[in-house]
C-alpha positions in Angstrom: -17.1 -11.0 -6.5 -17.8 -7.8 -4.7 -21.6 -8.6 -4.7 -21.0 -11.3 -2.1 -19.8 -8.7 0.4 -22.2 -7.3 3.1 -22.0 -3.8 1.6 -23.2 -2.0 4.7 -20.5 -3.7 6.7 -18.0 -3.0 4.0 -18.7 0.7 3.7 -18.9 1.4 7.4 -16.1 -0.9 8.8 -13.5 -1.3 6.1 -10.9 -2.1 8.9 -13.1 -5.0 10.0 -14.5 -8.1 8.3 -15.8 -7.3 4.9 -18.4 -10.0 5.2 -20.0 -9.3 8.6 -18.3 -6.1 9.8 -16.9 -7.3 13.1 -13.3 -6.7 14.2 -10.7 -9.1 12.7 -8.4 -11.3 14.8 -4.6 -10.8 14.4 -2.7 -13.7 15.9 1.0 -14.7 16.0 0.4 -18.3 15.0 -1.1 -18.9 11.5 -4.0 -21.2 10.9 -5.4 -22.8 7.7 -8.4 -21.0 6.2 -10.4 -21.3 3.0 -11.2 -18.0 1.2 -14.9 -17.5 1.0 -14.6 -16.1 -2.5 -12.1 -18.2 -4.4 -12.1 -21.3 -2.2 -8.3 -21.5 -2.0 -6.8 -22.6 1.3 -4.1 -20.4 2.9 -2.2 -20.2 6.1 -3.2 -16.9 7.6 -2.6 -14.8 10.8 -5.6 -12.6 10.1 -9.2 -13.7 10.0 -12.7 -13.1 11.3 -13.8 -14.7 14.6 -17.0 -15.8 12.8 -14.8 -17.9 10.5 -14.8 -15.6 7.4 -11.5 -15.3 5.6 -10.7 -13.4 2.4 -7.3 -14.1 0.8 -5.1 -11.2 -0.2 -5.9 -11.5 -3.9 -9.6 -11.3 -3.4 -9.3 -8.6 -0.7 -7.4 -6.4 -3.1 -9.2 -7.0 -6.4 -11.6 -4.1 -6.3 -9.0 -1.6 -5.0 -6.5 -2.6 -7.6 -8.9 -1.9 -10.4 -9.6 1.5 -8.8 -5.9 2.1 -8.7 -5.5 1.3 -12.4 -8.4 3.6 -13.3 -6.9 6.6 -11.4 -3.4 6.1 -12.7 -4.7 5.7 -16.3 -6.5 9.0 -16.1 -4.0 11.1 -14.1 -1.3 13.3 -15.6 -0.2 14.6 -12.2 3.5 14.7 -11.3 2.6 15.0 -7.6 2.5 11.5 -6.0 1.0 13.0 -2.8 -2.0 14.2 -4.8 -2.4 10.9 -6.7 -2.1 8.9 -3.5 -4.8 11.0 -1.7 -7.2 10.6 -4.6 -6.9 6.8 -4.4 -7.1 6.6 -0.6 -10.3 8.7 -0.7 -12.2 6.1 -2.8 -15.0 4.6 -0.6 -14.1 1.0 -1.8 -10.6 1.1 -0.4 -10.2 -0.5 3.0 -8.6 1.4 5.8 -5.8 -1.2 6.1 -4.7 -4.1 3.9 -2.3 -5.4 1.2 -3.8 -3.0 -1.4 -1.5 -0.4 -0.1 1.6 -2.5 -1.1 0.6 -2.0 -4.7 -0.7 1.5 -4.4 2.6 3.0 -3.2 5.0 1.7 -6.0 2.4 2.3 -8.7 1.7 5.9 -7.6 5.5 6.6 -7.5 6.1 5.1 -11.0 3.1 6.9 -12.4 4.2 10.3 -11.1 7.7 9.8 -12.5 6.3 8.7 -15.9 4.2 11.8 -16.0 7.3 14.0 -15.6 8.4 12.7 -19.0 11.1 10.6 -17.5 11.6 7.4 -19.5 10.3 4.3 -17.7 10.1 0.8 -19.0 7.1 -0.4 -21.0 4.3 -1.6 -18.7 6.1 0.0 -15.7 2.9 0.9 -13.8 1.4 -2.6 -14.3 4.7 -4.1 -13.1 4.6 -2.0 -10.0 1.1 -3.2 -9.2 1.9 -6.8 -9.8 5.1 -6.8 -7.7 3.2 -5.0 -4.9 0.5 -7.7 -4.8 3.2 -10.2 -4.0 3.8 -8.6 -0.6 1.2 -10.1 1.8 -0.8 -8.3 4.3 0.5 -8.0 7.9 4.2 -8.1 6.9 5.0 -5.1 9.1 4.2 -7.1 12.2 4.7 -10.7 11.1 7.9 -10.2 9.0 9.3 -6.9 10.2 9.1 -5.1 6.9 6.3 -2.7 6.0 4.8 -3.4 2.6 4.5 0.3 1.8 8.2 0.8 2.5 9.0 -2.2 0.3 6.9 -0.4 -2.4 9.4 2.4 -2.5 12.1 -0.1 -3.4 9.9 -1.8 -5.9 9.3 1.6 -7.6 13.0 2.4 -7.8 13.8 -1.1 -9.1 11.3 -0.7 -11.9 12.4 2.9 -12.8 16.1 1.9 -12.9 15.4 -1.6 -14.4 17.2 -3.3 -11.6 17.9 -7.1 -11.4 19.9 -9.2 -8.9 22.8 -8.8 -11.3 22.8 -5.0 -11.8 25.1 -3.5 -9.2 24.1 0.2 -8.9 20.4 -0.1 -9.7 20.0 -3.0 -7.3 21.8 -1.1 -4.5 19.6 2.0 -5.2 16.4 -0.1 -4.8 17.7 -1.6 -1.5 18.7 1.8 -0.2 15.3 3.2 -1.1 13.6 0.4 0.9 16.0 0.8 3.8 15.3 4.6 3.9 11.6 4.0 4.0 11.7 1.3 6.6 13.9 3.3 8.9 11.2 6.0 8.8 8.5 3.5 9.9 10.1 2.9 13.3 7.7 5.0 15.5 6.6 2.6 18.3 2.9 2.7 17.1 0.5 0.1 15.8 0.2 -0.2 12.1 -1.7 2.3 10.0 -1.6 1.7 6.3 -2.6 5.3 5.5 0.3 6.7 7.7 2.8 4.2 6.2 1.7 4.9 2.6 2.0 8.7 3.1 5.4 8.4 4.8 6.7 6.1 2.0 5.6 8.6 -0.7 7.4 11.4 1.2 10.6 9.4 1.4 10.4 8.4 -2.3 10.0 12.0 -3.3 13.1 13.0 -1.4 15.1 9.9 -2.6 14.2 10.5 -6.2 15.4 14.1 -6.1 18.6 13.4 -4.2 19.7 10.2 -6.0 18.2 10.4 -9.5 17.5 14.2 -9.9 13.9 13.5 -10.6 11.8 16.3 -9.2 8.2 15.5 -8.3 5.4 17.6 -6.9 4.5 19.0 -3.5 5.8 17.0 -0.5 3.6 18.7 2.1 1.8 16.2 4.4 -2.0 16.0 4.0 -4.4 16.3 6.9 -5.8 12.8 7.7 -9.5 12.2 7.5 -9.4 8.6 8.6 -8.7 9.0 12.3 -12.2 8.2 13.5 -12.3 4.9 11.6 -8.9 3.8 12.9 -9.3 2.2 16.4 -5.5 2.3 16.8 -5.0 5.9 15.7 -2.3 7.6 17.8 -3.9 11.0 17.2 -1.6 13.9 17.9 1.5 11.6 17.8 1.0 11.2 14.1 2.3 13.8 11.7 -0.9 13.6 9.6 -3.3 14.2 12.5 -4.3 17.8 12.0 
């Protein structure tokens, strides 16, 4: 699958079209497009002006495998550290639905590494649930996928279902806390949202579940030059 990408464009312009490297179109009204990799037809608000369209599943495929590889090899209890390791991989796009799986999986992995008992296949469940949150939800649906990822993580850790009162409420509260911290008046930045979501998760887990994870100090961002919408000094990670 990845061999069909223009690798020069992909490595230099991950926030742009992975096929030709030019900036993507983000529009309010969806149109029907066929994915150039799997051929499936989807309604989408995000596509290349040259006609290229990659569905969320194909867009995320390589990054999700990288995520699995990192989590399977890490014994860190610091989700910030795990997150930054994954974000630094050259195959991970600057923005995209991959982050919706990364956030919950990183949180669940860090919790598991503390020795806290989590359900079997918890990390894989976090990844799978995260992939169901489409790209662009922050602007098109009013709910950041990274913030939803915090609720996904809590739901998995506490084995919440629609019928479990307290666990269900905890998951909703976690998502609510994360979403409220996304209200900043700025364009989307998946790196900023992922970092902020992890910070909120660390605080929530300690206060609500007495699960103490690693260092919560923000990391200096190294992606500013690639992000055309970077707000520079207005961002807590711009150092």
